C-alpha positions as CSV (number, residue, x, y, z in Angstrom):
1,M,0.0,0.0,0.0
2,K,1.2,3.4,-0.9
3,D,1.0,6.5,1.2
4,P,-1.5,8.8,-0.4
5,L,-0.1,11.9,1.4
6,K,3.5,11.1,0.3
7,T,4.9,11.8,3.7
8,G,8.0,9.7,3.2
9,F,11.4,10.8,4.5
10,A,12.6,12.4,1.2
11,E,9.4,14.4,0.9
12,R,9.7,15.7,4.4
13,L,13.3,16.8,3.8
14,T,12.3,18.7,0.7
15,A,9.3,20.2,2.4
16,Q,11.6,21.3,5.3
17,Q,14.1,22.8,2.9
18,E,11.4,24.7,1.0
19,A,10.0,26.0,4.3
20,K,13.5,27.1,5.4
21,K,14.0,28.9,2.1
22,A,10.7,30.6,2.4
23,L,11.5,31.8,5.9
24,L,14.9,33.1,4.8
25,A,13.4,34.8,1.8
26,K,10.9,36.6,4.2
27,L,13.8,37.8,6.3
28,K,15.9,39.0,3.4
29,P,16.1,42.8,3.1
30,K,13.9,44.1,0.3
31,P,15.3,46.4,-2.3
32,T,14.5,50.0,-1.4
33,V,12.6,52.3,-3.7
34,V,15.0,54.9,-4.9
35,A,13.7,58.4,-5.8
36,P,14.3,59.2,-9.5
37,V,15.9,62.5,-8.7
38,F,17.8,61.4,-5.6
39,E,20.7,63.6,-4.4
40,S,23.1,62.3,-1.9
41,R,23.8,64.2,1.3
42,E,27.3,64.9,0.1
43,A,26.0,66.4,-3.1
44,V,23.5,68.6,-1.2
45,K,26.2,69.6,1.3
46,A,28.7,70.4,-1.5
47,R,26.1,72.5,-3.3
48,E,25.3,74.5,-0.1
49,L,29.0,74.9,0.7
50,E,29.6,76.2,-2.8
51,A,26.7,78.7,-2.4
52,V,28.1,79.9,0.9
53,R,31.6,80.3,-0.5
54,K,30.3,82.2,-3.5
55,A,28.3,84.6,-1.3
56,R,31.4,85.2,0.9
57,A,33.6,85.8,-2.2
58,D,31.0,88.2,-3.6
59,A,30.8,90.1,-0.3
60,K,34.6,90.3,0.0
61,E,34.8,91.6,-3.6
62,A,32.1,94.2,-2.9
63,A,34.0,95.3,0.3
64,R,37.3,95.5,-1.7
65,L,35.7,97.6,-4.4
66,E,34.0,99.9,-1.9
67,A,37.3,100.4,-0.1
68,E,39.0,101.1,-3.4
69,A,36.4,103.6,-4.3
70,R,36.6,105.3,-0.9
71,A,40.4,105.6,-1.2
72,L,40.0,107.0,-4.7
73,A,37.5,109.6,-3.5
74,E,39.8,110.5,-0.6
75,L,42.7,111.0,-3.0
76,E,40.5,113.2,-5.3
77,A,39.5,115.3,-2.3
78,K,43.1,115.8,-1.3
79,R,44.0,116.7,-4.9
80,G,41.1,119.2,-5.0
81,E,42.2,120.8,-1.7
82,R,45.8,121.1,-3.0
83,K,44.6,122.7,-6.2
84,E,42.4,125.1,-4.3
85,R,45.3,126.0,-2.0
86,K,47.6,126.6,-5.0
87,A,45.0,128.7,-6.8
88,L,44.5,130.7,-3.6
89,T,48.3,131.1,-3.2
90,K,48.6,132.2,-6.8
91,S,45.8,134.7,-6.4
92,E,47.4,136.0,-3.1
93,Q,50.8,136.3,-4.9
94,K,49.1,138.3,-7.7
95,A,47.3,140.5,-5.2
96,K,50.7,141.2,-3.4
97,R,52.4,142.0,-6.7
98,D,49.5,144.3,-7.7
99,A,49.7,146.0,-4.3
100,K,53.5,146.5,-4.7
101,Y,53.0,147.8,-8.2
102,A,50.3,150.2,-7.0
103,A,52.4,151.4,-4.1
104,R,55.3,152.0,-6.4
105,K,53.1,153.9,-8.7
106,A,51.7,155.9,-5.9
107,R,55.2,156.9,-4.7
108,K,56.2,158.4,-8.1
């Protein structure tokens, strides 16, 4: 007589192996769903760092240009004062000359 359920030793071993495989398959990590436009943390951090560096460089350049413009304006102011003093000196010298000339004419 044959066993209708086929519960022989070989069948039990294969059933055990299949159950063990199914249990291990259930415990295996499943592949994660990856976003199509995924950026790694390093890429995001690098992009933010680049933006900060660019902002700092722009601010530094603006400060340098402002200081340069301020120095140029100061130099122009000094030059203007010097020209004004020289013009005043020339006009004073001319006035003295004219006064001497007038005094000399008045004596004669």
